[in-house]
MIKE-576828 format. One record per residue: x, y, z of N, C-alpha, C in turn. Coordinates in pm, whole numbers, plus 32768, in hexadecimal, padded with zeros to 4 digits. Layout:
! MIKE-576828
XYZXYZXYZ...
END
This chain:
! MIKE-576828
0F20388F60090F5D38AA60B00EF3387960E40EFB37DB60FD0EE13781612A0EFE37AD61BC0EA13747623D0EBE375162DE0F3536DC62BA0F9236FB63000FFD369E63091033369863A21073362563FA109A35F06462112735AB645F117B3602646F122035AD6495122D359964FA1216350B6533123D34F965B212DA34A765B912E43490665013363474669113D834A3665D13F1351B66241443357665E414A735AC6643150635C6665A1569362A6685156E36986687151B370D66A8150337936670157837C166C215BF3816663B166138696650162338F966291634394466A3162D39ED666016AB3A2C669116DB3AAF668217323B0066A417723AE5674417103AD367BC170A3AD1680E16D83A5D6862169339DC680D16543991686F168C38F3682B168C38756848167E37F16809162D3785685415B137946847156837236862152036D3681C14E43671685814853614681A13EF3658682A13C23642678F13303647677912EA36396714125C36546723120C366866A211EC36B8667D11F836FB65B011C4375065BB115237466540110137CB653C107437B46541105F380D64D5104737E0644C105F386563DA0FCA3881639A0F9638E463820F1C390F63480F29398963160EC139B1628F0EF039F962720F703A32623A0FDE39FA622010573A0E620B10983A5E627A106E3A5C630410B93A75636010AF3A2863CA11023A3C6438112839C364A510BC39E46511103439A065210FBF39C665830FEC39916610104439416642105738F666B310C4389366A710F638AA673911B13848673E117F381B67E3118D37AD67E0115C3758683E118236B2683B114A3674688D11663606689E10BC3597687010BD353C6838104B34E968150FE0354067FF0FE8358767A60F7B35E167460EEA35AA67090EB235D566F50E5F35A766DA0E61359D662D0E4034F865DC0E67351265740DEC34E865160D5F352365400D0234F564DC0D10353864660D0E34FF63FF0CF8357863800D8F35A1633A0DFA355B63790E7A35B763710EB9352663290F3D354162CA0FA034D962A60FF534FC62F60FFE345863191071345F63AB11113450635611513462637011C634656361124E344763D9126833A663B112DA337F642C133733B0643E1398340864931405344964721464341364E3144533AE6503148E335C658F152F333E6571159A337765D61616336565AD164333E6651A15D9343E6503161F34A764D01609353D6515163E358364CE164B35F2650515E5366164D415A936A364CC1530371164AB1577379564AF15E937F1642915F7386E643715B438C1640B15B139416418156439AB63B6159A3994634A156239A062D8159339AF625D16063A3C624D166539F461F916C63A5961E716BF3AEE619716F63B4061BF16F13BCC618A17533BFF6147176F3BE560B917F53C07609617DC3C72604E18473CF460AC184C3DB0606B18C03DB8603918F93D705FCD190D3D7F5F4C19563D1D5F0118D13D555E9918B53D0C5DFC18D13D6C5D9D19053D0F5D1C18EC3D725CDF18ED3D0B5C1F185C3D155C1218143CB55BD118013CE35B2018183CC05AEC18103CE55A4D18553D8E5A4518C63DA15A6E18F33E005A9019723E245A1E19703E9359B719D03EAD596D1A503ECF59B21AC93E9259641B5A3ECC59A61BC23E6E59341C303EEC595F1C603EB758E41C613E9E583B1C143EA258361BE93E8E57931B613E1957881B4B3DEC580A1B163D7C57FF1A843D7A58651A613D16586519CD3D2558D61A063C7D593219E53CA159BD19D83C325A1A19773BCC59D319AF3B4F59CD19883AD359A619123ABE5A0E18F73AD75A6918943A9B5ACA17ED3B205AA617853B195A8117303B995A9716B83B6B5B2C16613BB75B2816343B955BA615BE3B0F5B8815F63AC65B1E15863A3D5B1515F739E15B72165C39CF5B1016D639605B3216EA39875BD417203A305BEF17443A4D5C5917173A2F5CE216783A385CA216323A385D54162439965D53162D39715CC515EA38CA5D05167738685D5F16F738C45D401758388F5D76174438C45DE9174939255E1B172039545EA616C438EF5EEB166338FE5EB515EF389D5F021628382B5F35165E37FB5EB416C537535F00172B37635F65176937D65F6B17C438065FA2177C3854606117103850606416C73866610116C938FE60EA16BD392D606116CF39DC6085161A39E2601F15BF3A51608A15243A50606A154E3ADE605B15893B446048157E3BC2603F16083BE7600615F53C465F9316933C7A5F4316A33CF55F6B16B73D415F4816F53DDB5F35174E3E055EBB171F3E355E3217713E3D5DFE17863EAF5DE718063ED85D7B18153F615D65180E3FA65D0417B73FF95D07176C40625C7617DE40CA5C2D183140945BBE189840E55BB41888417A5B73187741C15B7B184B427E5B4218A242865ACF188043065A7918BB432E5A4018CB43E75A3E1958440D5A2D194844A15A3B18F244F459DC188B45515A20185745A359D617D5454B59B517AE44F759E9174B44AC59AE16F544C65A31166144A85A261603449F5A92162A441E5AF315F944305B77160A43BD5BD215CD43355B97155E43595B9714DB433E5B7414DF42CF5B0A153243095AD2155A42D75A38156842395A4E1606424C5AA3163441E15AC615F641815B3815B8419B5B78156A415D5BBD14E441225B3E14C8413B5B29148340FC5A9B14BB408A5A6D152840D85A2F158E402459DF15673FD95A5C15BA3FD15AC215AC3F715B2D154C3F235B6214B23F5D5B3614403F445B5014143EEB5AF7144D3F175A7714153EBA5A1414613E3D59F214D33E545A1A153E3DC95A3D151A3D555A6214C83D835AF414A13D375B6E14383D195B6313B73D3D5B4B13323D445B7713023CB95B62132D3C945AE512F33C035A9F13333BA35AA513AC3BB15B0C13F73B275B1414393B135BAC14143B565BE2144B3B445CAE13F23AC55CDA14123A585D0014083A145D3B14023A2F5E0214633AAA5E1714663AAB5E97142C3B3C5EA5141C3B7C5F2313E03C2F5F2A149D3C485F14147A3CEF5ED514EF3D215EC914E63DCA5EC8153C3E145EC315443EAA5EFD15CB3EC85EA215D63F425EB9165F3F765E6616A13FBE5EBE16F840045E92176340535EAE177240DD5E6A175B41375E56177F41A35DD1181241E85DF1185E41AD5D8718EC420A5D4C18E142B05D441926430C5DA71931437B5D8C19A643805D3419B743C45CCF1A2D43FE5C5E1A7644615C611A01449D5C891A1A45535CA819A845795CF119C246035D2D197446435D98196046CA5D4718DB46EF5D3418B0479F5D20182647975D4F17EB48165D0D1794483B5D47171D47E95D16173A47D15C9F16FB476A5C4416C646E85CB9172446A45CCF174146255CF416DC463C5DA6173446AC5DE916FC46B65E71163146975E5C164746E05DD715A4471C5DEF1536469B5DD3159845F95DA0155745A75D8D154C45265DE915B545695E7F15CB44F65EC9155044CD5F3214F045395F5B148745375F9A140444C35F56141C44C05EEF138D44595E8313BC440D5E82144E43E05E7014BD43675E75148F43065EDA14A5437C5F671456432A5FDF13E343136015138743625FCE13244361602E12A443035FC612DB43305F23127A42E05ED1129D424A5EC4132942425EAE136F41AF5E7413A641A65ED7136D41A95F5813C8415A5FFA1465411E5FE3149D418B5F61153D41755F6E156941B4601215C9418E603015F641E260BB16AA41DB60F716BC41AB60791749419260A0178741C35FE117F842065FDA184D42235F7B18BE42145F73190A41D65F191980419A5EF519ED42285E9B1A4B421F5EFD1AD4428F5EAD1B4B422D5E831B9942295E1C1BE941CE5DE31C6F42395E2C1CE5422C5E541D5742785E5E1DCA42285E1B1D8841DD5DAD1DD241935D541DBE418B5CE51DFB41335C6E1DDF415D5BD81DAE41C95BB91E4C41DB5B9A1E72428E5B6D1E2842925ABF1DCD42F55AB41DBE431E5A331D51429F5A0C1D3242595A6A1CA242365A671C42422D5AD11C4842135B421C0642195BCC1C1C426C5C101CC442945C241CD442F65C761C9343625C881C81438A5D3C1C3143E95D531CBF44685D961C9244D65D791D03453C5DD71CE7451A5E751D3245715EB71D3D456C5F5A1CA845DD5F5D1C9F46395F0D1C47468D5F1B1BB146565F151BB146025EC61B1245B35EAB1B0B45715EF81B7145245F351B5644C15FD01B45452960261B60456260261B4145FD60B51AF6460A60B11A88463F605D19D64678603719CC45FE602A19D045965FFD197F45226021194D44D860CC19A6450960DF19AC44F3617D197C453461CE19A745B461901910462C61E3189B461861AC18704611613217DD45F060EB179345A1614B18024514616017BF448961AD177F4488622617EB450B626717D844FA62EB174F45626302174145AB62A016B8461762AE163045B862AF166C455D622915B944F861E315B6445B62431626446D6299160D43B662AB163B434D6246169E435F623C16E742DA61BA176042EA61EC1791423E61CD17E7420A61DD186F4229618C18F8425F618C19264264612019D34227612D19D741B460C91A26414B60C61A88417060681AE6415060681B774161602B1BDF40E05FEB1BEE40E05F681C8040915F291CEB40E85F621D2640B85FC31D7E410B5FF01E1D40E55FD71E7941085F771EE640BC5F1A1EF8416B5EEC1FA3418F5EE91FB6422A5ED01FAB42035E4C1F5342115E131F39421F5D431FCB427D5D011FC542CC5D29206F43365CF920E042CE5CD120E2428E5D75217F42395DA3218D41CF5D562103419C5D3320F9412A5CDA2125413A5C7120DB41A85C4020B841BE5BAC219741DE5B96219742145BD2225042255BCB228A41AE5BA9227241615C2322AD40D75C0D228840855BBD222340965B7D2205400A5B15224940385A7F223B40E15A9D228140FE5A18231240DA5A1B236941095A8D23D440E05A6E23F440535A8723A83FD65A8323D13F5B5A9C23A73F2E59F2233E3F8059B223593F50591B23DD3F5058D923D83FE159082466404A58B224CE3FA758CE250F3F66592925583F395955252F3E8D593E24D83E6958D424C43DE1589B24693D8D591A24313DC8598E240B3D7559F9236A3D7259BB23363D0E598822AF3CE85964226B3C89599622B13C2359C922783BC95A1822023BCC5A7221A03B685AAE21233B9E5AF4216F3BE55B7E21A73B935BB4222D3BB95C14220C3C215C37220A3C6B5BC1226D3D045BF421FE3D395BF921723D565BF020FE3D5C5C5A20F83DA75CD321253D235CDC21503CFE5D9D21923D555DAA22213D7B5D55227E3DC25D85229D3E895D86221E3E7A5D2A222A3F0D5D0021A93F305D4E21773EE65DC920E53F145E2221213EEA5E8721823F2D5ECE21D93EFA5F4D21523F2C5FCE21703EC35FFB20E43EE6609421353F7760C5215A3FD260E4217D404560E3215640A460AA21344090604520A340D05FE1205040A460462020402F601E1F8F403360B61F98406A610B1FFC4058614C1FED409C61E11FEF413F61C420674173618120204230617D1F9A426D61571F7D420960F31EFD421260D21E974222613A1EB641B161731E36419761F91E3C41F762601ED9421262791EDF426862AA1E83431162C31EA9432562201E6343CB62051DD943B061EC1DCC433E61DD1D1B435361B31CEA433062711D1C4300629A1CDD430763361D0A4386636F1D7E43FA63491D734465638F1D2544CF63541D02449C62D81C8D451062AF1BF244D262CE1C09447562F61BA84458634B1B6344A263D01BE0448663F61BF344F964951BFD4566647F1BFC4584644F1C17465C64031B95464D63D91B21462363AC1AB5462F636F1A4645CD63DF1A6745C064351A01457D64A219C6453D646119EC44BF64061989446D63B7198E43F063BF197643AB6385198A4301639619B842C862FF1A23424463381A7E423762A51A77419A62E71A6B414162431A6940A0625B1ABE407E61EB1B48404F62271BAB404961FB1B803FB161911BB23F9F60F81B753F1960CE1BF63EA360B71BC73E3660C81C483DDD609F1CC03E3260C91D093E0961611D753E1A61BB1DB83DA2615A1E4E3DA161491E693D7561541EF43D1E61881F223D9A61EC1FAB3D7061FE1F8D3DD6629B1FFB3DC862D520233E13637E200C3E9F634C204F3EA262FE20873F4E631F1FD93F9D63111F7E3F6862CB1F093F6E62BF1EAC3F75631B1EAD3F1563951EA33EC863E91EA03F3B644C1EFD3F5E64461F983FC964BA1F2C403F64B31F1B40A364421ECD411F64381E5140F964601DE240A8642F1D51407764711D6840A564F31DA4404D65421DBE403D65E31DDC40AA65F91E33410465E81E76418F660D1E1941CC66181DD941D365A71D52423B65731CE0423F65E21CC341A666031C45417B665D1C8D416866D61CEF4194670F1D2641B1678D1D07424167B41D1A428F67501D184326674C1C7F4355675B1C2842FA674C1B924337674C1B63433B66C81B9E432B66411B63432765C21B0242A865941A9142EB65471A36423E651B1A80423864BB1AF541E564CC1B284189645A1B1F40E864461ABE408B63E21ABE400264211B183FE263731B313F7063901BA03EEF633D1B513EAB63191B523E4A62A21B4F3DED624C1BC03D93620F1BD03D1F62341BFE3CD161DE1BD03C55618F1BFA3C3461441BEA3BBA61051C0E3B5761021BF83AAB60EE1C203A4660DF1CC53A1860B71CC03A7860221D4A3A485FF41DAF3A7D60551DB63AC660AB1E113B2760A21E3A3A9361571DEC3A8A617A1DC83A3661E71DF6399161BB1E0A395E61461E2038CE61221EA638DF60BD1E9A3927608C1F0B391D5FE91F5439C160311FD739925FCF20673A035FEF207C3A135F7320E83A7C5F4E21113ABE5F0B215B3A465EA2219139C75EEA21F039615E962176392C5E09211A39365E1420BA39125DBF20BB39425D4520E73A025D5220F43A2A5CD9216F3A0D5C8921D039B25CD6224A399A5C7D223139045C2721B938D95C1521CC38385C1321EC386F5B2B221A381C5AF9224237DA5A7A21CC38175A252201380E59D521A23803591C2130387E594B213A38DC598920DD393B59C12053392659E72067389D5A2F200638985A81201638D45AE3205B39415B2E204A398D5B80200D39E95B6E1FB63A085AF61F703A7B5AC81ED93A665B111EE439E55B191E6B39A35B571E2F3A115BE51EA63A055C2C1EAF3A445CBE1EC03AFB5CAB1EBD3B565C3D1ED43BC25C2B1E1F3C0C5C3C1E3E3C4C5CC01DC13C915CF31DFC3D355D3C1DF13D605D5A1E1B3DC85DBE1DBC3E155E0E1DDE3E2D5EAA1E603E2B5EBE1EAD3D745E9F1F323D755E7C1F783D075E5F1F673C975EDC1F6B3BF85EC41FB23BAF5F25202A3BCF5F70204C3BDE5FED20923BFD603420E53B8E604D216D3BCA609F21A73B6160DF21603AF3614A217B3A67616A211E3A2E61D7211E3A53623921703AA2627321B93ABF632221063B44632720F43B6962BB20693B9E62DD1FF13B5B62FD1FF73AE963101F853A8362F11F4B3A6D63721FA43A8563DB1F793A67646D1F4B3ABD647E1F603B3064711F6B3BC564B91F133BF364691E9A3BE863E91E413C0564031DD23BB064361E0B3B28643B1DB83AC864751D953B1D652E1E173B4465501DED3B6565C51D8F3BE9660F1DC33C3265651D6F3CAA65711CAF3C8E65631CC63C2D651D1C203C01650F1BDD3BE365C41C333B8865F91C223B6966801C123BE066ED1C6F3C2366C71C733C8C67421C043CF666F71BD23D1D66A21B733D7A66871BAA3DC666311C593DDF66071C4D3E5C65E01C2E3E4E654E1C1B3DE364F81BAD3DDD64571B5D3DAD64A61AD83DB5645E1A583D8664851A223D49640F1A353D4163BC19DB3D09634C1A5B3CCA62EA1A243C5262B01A4D3BFB624F19EF3C2061AF1A293C3C616519F23C7460CB1A433BEB606D19F43BE15FF71A4D3B805F8D1AB73BBE5F331A873C3D5F231A923C9B5E951A9C3C3E5E2A1A343BF35E441A073BC45D9A1A2C3BF05D011A963BCE5CAD1A873C1D5C411AD93BB25BE61A8F3B5D5BB21AD23AC95B631AF03B065AD11B593AE85AB21B683ADE5A1A1BAB3A4A5A0E1BB03A2D59801BC2399D59631C4739C1594B1CA63939595F1D28394B593D1D64393858B11CF9391358631D2738F157E41CA2394D57991CF039C657571C953A18571F1C5C3A9557561CB53AAB57DA1CA23B1058121D103B37584B1D443AEB58D01DA63AE859151E2F3B1358B81E383AA3584D1EA23ADA57F11E903B3357A31E413B8A57A71E6D3C1757681EE73C6357951F273C2957DB1F823C4D5827200C3C0F580D20253BB057F6207F3B7D57AF20EA3BCB5779214C3BC457CC21BF3C2B5789217D3CCD57CB21453CE9580D21323D5F584720CE3D4358DC21133D35593D20CA3D3459DA20693D8459C820613E0259C520253E6259AE1F633E3D59571F933E1359011F263DD858BF1EA73D5258E11EDE3D3459641EB23CB459871E1B3CEE59C11DB73CD859AB1D413D0F5A061D413CB95AAA1D243D2A5AE01D503D3A5B871CCD3CE05BBE1CBF3C8B5BF31C563C4E5C381C553BAA5C3B1C1D3B5E5C731C173AD45C9C1B843AAB5CDA1B7E3A3B5CC41B0D39E65CDA1AE439E25D6C1AB239EE5DB81AAA39E25E451A2B39E15E8019CD39F35E62192A3A1D5E8318F4398F5EDC192E39215E8F18DA38945EA818FC385B5F151994388B5F3419E538285F911A2E389F600D19DE391260291A03397E606419B0394E6131195D390260F6193438CE617B1958383B61CC196E37FC616319B3376C61991A3B377461B11A8A37D861791B1C37CF61691B743817621E1AC7388662391ACB38C162B11AB2385463261A533801630B1A45379B63751ACF375F63A91ACF370A63111B4D368E631C1BB336D3635A1C13372D633C1C7C3772634B1C7137DC63B81BF8381963C21BDB382164611BA337FA64D01B2037BA64D21AF43796653C1B3E36EE65521B3E36D564DB1B6A362164EC1BEB361C652B1C483669651A1CBE3676653A1CD736E665A71C7236F765F81C8A3764668F1CD637D9669C1CCC3812660F1CB8389E66041C77391066371BE838E665F51B65396266471B2138D8667E1AC738F366A91A3B38D466EB19B538CE669A1968386A66AF190638636669189A390F666018BA392866BF187139BA66B118D039F9666F194739F66674198D3A6A663E19593A6E659B195239C665811965399464D818DE39D764C218753A0664F818143A0B64D418053AC764D718473AF0654118363B9F654618753BCF64D319033B8A648419343BA9641F191B3B96637718B63B3D63AD187A3AEB62D917FD3B35630417A83B5A6356173E3BA6637417123C0163B117263BFE641F16EE3C52649F17113CFF647717823D2F646C17D03D75644317B43DD463F617A83D88639E17953DA7632417023DC762E916AE3DA7633B162D3DBB635115FA3E5863A216213E5B642116523E99645B16863F50640A16F93F2F63DF17553FA863AC16FF3FF6630B16BF3F5962F2168E3F9C624E15DB3FA2624D15E03FCF62C515213FE962CD14BA3F6762A814F53F0A62C614AA3EA262CF148B3E296341148E3E5363AF14583E2A644113EA3E766442139E3E486493139A3DDB64E213593D2A646C13393D8663E313043D0663BA13743C76638113D43CB46379144C3C71634514C43C6663B714F63BF4637F15703BFF63DE155C3BD6646C150B3B46646814E43AF264ED14783ABF64D814473A67654813D03A12653D13953A3765D0132A3A6165DE12D73ABB663A12253AD0662111F83AB36654119B3AC5662B115D3B3B65F311153B6B658B10E53BEA653D11653BE464D511CA3BA664C912683BA8648512003B7663D912613B77638B12303B35631F126E3ABA632F123E3A4C62D71260399A631512A739AD6285132439BA628A13A639D4624913D7395A629C13E138F36285141C38A462CE147E3802627D150E381E62A7156A3784627B15443717630A153F36BA629A153A3638630215DA35EF62E715FF35E26348169735D9631916E9354E637016F934F763411735347E633C17C13486637F180A348F63F2186534A3643018D3342C641D1880338D642618EF3336641718E03302635A18B3334562FB18D0330B62A5195D339F6252199D336861E119FF339561AE19FB33C761341A3333D360CA1A3F33F6602E1AB5341D60061ADA342B5F8D1B3D34405F461AFE34BE5EDD1B5035305EC21B2435845EA81B60356E5E141B0935A55DB61B37354E5D331B1235D45CA91B4835ED5C4D1AD936415C0E1A8435A35B941A9A35315BAD1A4E34DA5B7519D634CE5BAC19C634E85C34197434E05C88190535895C7E196735C65C90191F366A5CCC18B136865C6A188336EF5C9417D637195C35180E37A35BD5188D37EC5BEB18BB38575BCF18E738385B3B18CE38CD5AC218E438705A40197938B15A1D19B938A05A991A4B38BA5A781A83381C5A5B1AF9385959E81B4837D159D01BAA37965A2B1BD137E75ABD1C08378C5B181BE337B95B8D1C3E378F5BEC1C0237945C781C7937B05CC01C8E383E5CF61D0B38645D3B1D26380A5DC51CCA37B65DFF1D0E37675E441CD836AD5E201CF936B95DB31D1336285D551D5D35BB5DF01CCE353A5E0B1D4834DD5E4D1D2E34E65ECB1CFE35545F061CF835735F981CC6354B5FC91CD934D360481C6E349B60B01C2C34F160EA1BCD34E261261B5F355D61611B03350A61EA1AFA3512626E1AB534F362CF1A31352262A519DE34DD62A8192E3518629F18ED3508623118893503621C184E3533619C17A0354C61A3179A359F617F173236016162169935A2611816383545616715F1350561351565353960EB155435B2612714C135DB60FD14DF3672612C149236E160EB14A0375860E213F8377E60C013B837DA6163135138216106137738A761491311390160C51314398960B11280399F60CB12733A0C612C11FA3A26614E116539CF615011B539496179115138E861C7114D386D6147118D388160C7118B383F6063120D3812605711ED377C602812733723602812A337865F76132337925F77137C37A45F1B13C537485EA5141437055F60145B368D5F3513F436335F9D140135B25F7313C335455FC5140834C95FAC143C34A95FFD14A933F6601814F634395F9F153334A65F82159634A55F2A157834975EAC14FD34FC5E9214D934EC5DFA146135665DD9149935985D80145C36245D5F13B436195D62137F36645DCF12DF36725DA3129236FE5D7412E037665D7612BD38005D6D12FA37FC5CC0128638535CA8129738A55C1A12B7391B5C09131639305BB5131539B55B8C12E13A305B90132D3A975BC8126F3AF25BFD122D3B065C6D12423AC25CB4120F3A925D3912793AF75DA812C13B0E5D9213063B8C5DFF12B03C015DC312BB3C5B5E80127C3CA95E9412DB3D315E8012FE3DB05E4613423DFC5E78131E3E515EE8138D3E665F22137D3EA85FE5136D3F245FD613293F735FF5131940065FF413754018607913E5402360A9141B4064615113FA40A661AC13FD407F61FE13FA4111626B1479416D6290146741CD629B14EA422E62C5154B4200630015BF421462F5162B421E637C1635425963ED16344203645315E5423E64D91672428465161674430F650F16DD436D653616D9439E65DB1697436065FE168D4399668E16AC434C66CE16D342B366CB172A4248670B179E426966DB18394262673618AB4261670118E041C566E5195041C466B11981411666C0197D40DD674C199F4118679B19BB40B96809194E408C682318CA40C56825182E40A0683A1806401467F018254062677617FC3FF8672118023F5D6700187F3F75673318A93EB5672019333EA7678319113E4867D2196E3E2D685619CF3DF1683E1A493E0468571AB73D9D68481AD23D3F689E1AC93CD8683C1ADF3C3768B41B523C0E68A5
END
């Protein structure tokens, strides 16, 4: 954690864009200004470059078992890719098993991550059942582990799906304990029926993954979860929003005063359902849930980000090799492992397709890639901004450069890119985490295990949605 001075950069926060120097000492931002003293500091000239707060990815699945296999990227390759992609903090999902202590599942995830991560990280905790035993363990999860967000699946029937009673009781417990409830909002029962029917009719190609998970099923589940949240006077975060049907339900709930937030992902902003129709089983590369939607949803999602109807961007990183994993579903689309490799390109895609094309401002870019996530998930003010006293998590970004996304050059372990051949404007040059370079001049400098597990603050239930985030 040597003393560093980043000079001549354009500092971007969720509220400001200005020229300035950033002094870093002891892993923290110690001063911001002009012509700061250089004595004893490593000087980094960032002229004509943006200084962004390190990205915070609220939605990753590293080394996660699913569909008879395990995601290809673990906490080493996944966080290295995150670092190259401008992300300095991730929050991964810890899966639980019914009838087993919650701490047992948390320990499994600690063991997966502790000697591998190169960026800082935390966990969300899946809630698959609610009973007195589970409820009695939740205070320790929050107080001792600092895990202050719980995930409930409304889909994947007979695998992860919980019933409405479980969701409602989780919302009530979260209100009392100071946690944020997250939902995968799709109507799993309807999807189960539609997929079974499709297979009976011999409809087995990847495109039927989308056709059996219609946007109406996502909208219905989102609305139901929002209503239950309002009834419980609790707080809800809807992950990977893919369509206008879900956006409308979130917006409606917020207008009525419910504390409901929404996340979308870059894949829904730049890809569409037609990718799943690619021949020779290539469409399987784009199978994830919710599925890609009709292209008309893209501009509606961009507008929702700009207007503050959606608050964050996650990657939903969940990578499986095309050869050897995705092809488990040849002849049966329901057996294609759901997920894609996104973590490395989240930051770049949002800048290139959002800021560079005039869809969102620089400040909004920072807000949705970092600041709002820090606020919602108990990481502020240390994370999510460039300010005196904050962690020196900083991305040095060249807006005048460009690059081509390709599996040949990415740092994920997976054998394909969902964005192969896409040209993006802007390039990440260097990335600092707590004052240390983890990527310097596009070269990895971090070692596995340097990432720290973050115990997060409780969700602040005393503030309502209108006060927490200003719609711009």
